[in-house]
Structure formats: structure tokens, C-alpha cells
C-alpha positions in Angstrom: 108.8 -18.4 -61.6 107.2 -20.0 -58.8 105.1 -22.6 -58.9 102.6 -21.8 -57.3 101.0 -17.8 -58.1 98.9 -17.0 -55.8 96.5 -13.6 -56.7 94.2 -12.1 -53.8 92.1 -9.3 -53.9 90.3 -8.6 -50.9 88.8 -5.7 -49.1 89.0 -5.3 -45.2 92.0 -7.9 -45.5 90.6 -11.2 -44.4 91.3 -12.8 -47.7 94.8 -11.8 -47.6 95.6 -13.6 -44.8 94.2 -16.4 -46.3 95.7 -16.2 -49.4 99.4 -15.6 -47.0 98.7 -18.9 -44.6 97.8 -20.8 -47.5 101.5 -20.0 -49.5 103.2 -20.9 -45.8 101.3 -23.9 -46.1 102.2 -24.7 -49.5 105.8 -23.8 -49.1 106.1 -26.4 -45.8 105.0 -28.6 -49.1 107.8 -27.7 -51.2 106.0 -25.4 -53.5 107.6 -21.9 -54.1 104.7 -19.0 -54.6 104.2 -15.7 -55.1 101.5 -13.1 -53.9 100.1 -10.7 -55.9 98.3 -8.4 -54.2 95.1 -7.4 -56.6 98.0 -7.5 -60.2 96.9 -6.1 -63.4 97.1 -8.9 -65.6 100.6 -7.7 -66.9 102.3 -8.7 -64.1 100.7 -12.3 -64.6 102.4 -15.4 -66.5 99.3 -16.8 -68.9 100.3 -20.5 -67.8 101.6 -22.3 -64.9 99.2 -22.8 -61.2 97.4 -19.9 -59.6 95.8 -19.8 -56.7 93.2 -17.3 -56.2 91.6 -16.3 -53.0 88.7 -13.9 -52.6 86.7 -11.5 -50.0 82.8 -10.8 -51.8 81.7 -7.4 -50.8 78.9 -5.6 -51.4 76.0 -7.6 -53.2 78.5 -10.1 -54.9 81.2 -7.3 -55.9 84.8 -7.9 -56.5 86.9 -6.0 -54.1 88.1 -2.9 -55.5 92.1 -4.6 -56.2 90.9 -7.5 -57.9 88.6 -5.1 -60.4 90.8 -4.3 -62.4 92.4 -7.5 -63.1 88.8 -9.6 -63.9 88.3 -6.0 -66.5 91.7 -6.9 -68.3 90.5 -10.5 -68.2 87.0 -9.8 -70.0 88.2 -7.2 -71.9 91.2 -8.5 -73.7 90.0 -12.5 -73.5 93.6 -13.5 -73.2 94.4 -17.5 -73.9 94.6 -18.9 -70.2 93.8 -22.8 -71.7 98.4 -23.8 -70.2 96.7 -21.9 -66.9 95.1 -24.6 -64.0 92.9 -22.7 -60.9 92.6 -23.5 -58.0 89.8 -20.8 -56.7 88.9 -19.9 -52.4 86.2 -17.5 -51.7 84.9 -15.3 -48.5 81.9 -14.7 -48.1 79.0 -14.0 -45.6 75.6 -16.6 -46.2 72.9 -13.8 -45.0 73.7 -12.8 -48.0 72.3 -14.6 -51.8 75.2 -13.3 -53.6 77.3 -15.0 -51.2 80.9 -15.7 -52.6 79.8 -14.5 -56.2 82.8 -12.8 -56.1 84.9 -15.8 -56.9 82.2 -16.8 -58.7 82.8 -14.5 -61.2 86.8 -15.2 -61.3 86.2 -19.1 -62.0 83.6 -18.3 -64.5 85.7 -15.8 -66.5 89.2 -17.5 -66.2 87.5 -20.8 -67.3 85.7 -18.7 -70.0 88.9 -18.2 -71.1 90.3 -21.8 -71.2 91.8 -22.4 -67.9 90.9 -25.8 -65.8 90.1 -25.3 -62.6 91.7 -28.2 -60.2 89.5 -29.9 -57.8 86.2 -27.7 -56.4 86.1 -23.4 -55.1 85.6 -23.4 -51.6 83.2 -21.3 -50.2 84.2 -19.8 -46.8 81.4 -19.0 -44.9 82.7 -16.0 -42.4 79.4 -16.3 -40.3 80.6 -20.2 -39.5 84.2 -19.4 -39.8 86.0 -17.0 -37.1 89.1 -17.5 -38.6 88.6 -18.5 -42.2 91.5 -20.1 -42.3 91.3 -22.8 -40.5 89.3 -23.9 -43.6 91.3 -23.1 -46.5 94.4 -25.0 -44.7 91.9 -28.5 -44.7 90.7 -27.3 -47.8 95.1 -27.0 -49.2 95.9 -29.3 -47.9 93.5 -32.1 -50.0 94.0 -29.4 -53.7 97.8 -30.3 -53.4 97.2 -33.8 -53.3 95.7 -32.6 -56.8 98.6 -31.4 -58.3 
């Protein structure tokens, strides 16, 4: 089992690129990683350390590839008390639902008992042409909390 499971949800690919970049940084710091782009609930270990990276599209909506996972978690309410996680969201502050997807994910994981490590990162794509840059700064600090 990998030290850190990265779960990405992306509509146009930006969150997937950020997740892959973070996996490289985590591996360089000595962690093993597993990358899952839009997994089903039965593909996940219900313990350990997750790093969730998700874009927001539409009116604060989840990316299509993460929608099934979140529906499964909401319906099944699995015990996630053995899960710790980090959360990184991408969105545009031009919308009042800025980073709405990662907020939904964060709330649902916590409601099922998971514990977030550190602050949730919300990347404003209107302020950061290269979203990997603030994500890299965040993950360097996040690693120190592990």
C-alpha cells in the first residue's frame, strides 16, 4: 500500500496535472504514492492518508469523474475514521461558488469521520496561471505536518 493515495477530479485536466505534480514532490520527499483519477469507493483503502485534488466546474459542481465516488460515499456513509487527508481545490473566484467542489468533498469526508491535516488549499486560477506553483508551496508545508 502506498504511503499517500492521491485522488484527482478534473474536467479539463488542470487538477489532474496538479495531482501528478504533487505526487512527484511527495515521492522526492521519500513517500510512495498511488494516483487515482476518479476512483470508485471500492478502489480505495478506507484507512491511511489521502490527498484529494479537485477542480470545480459549473455552479460549484464536482468534476464528472469524481461524482460517482462522492455519491457512493454519501449513500454508503463508510467509516472513514482511519483516514487522514489533505485537500486541494482549483476554481475561479469570478464565481460565488469558488472551489465549491473541494468544499463539498472536505465536508463529506469529515462527516464520515476522516480528519483533515492542515488547511484546505483553494487555488484561484484567475490569480495563478500555473496552479502547480501554489500547490507545490502548499505541499512542502503539508509534508511537515505528516
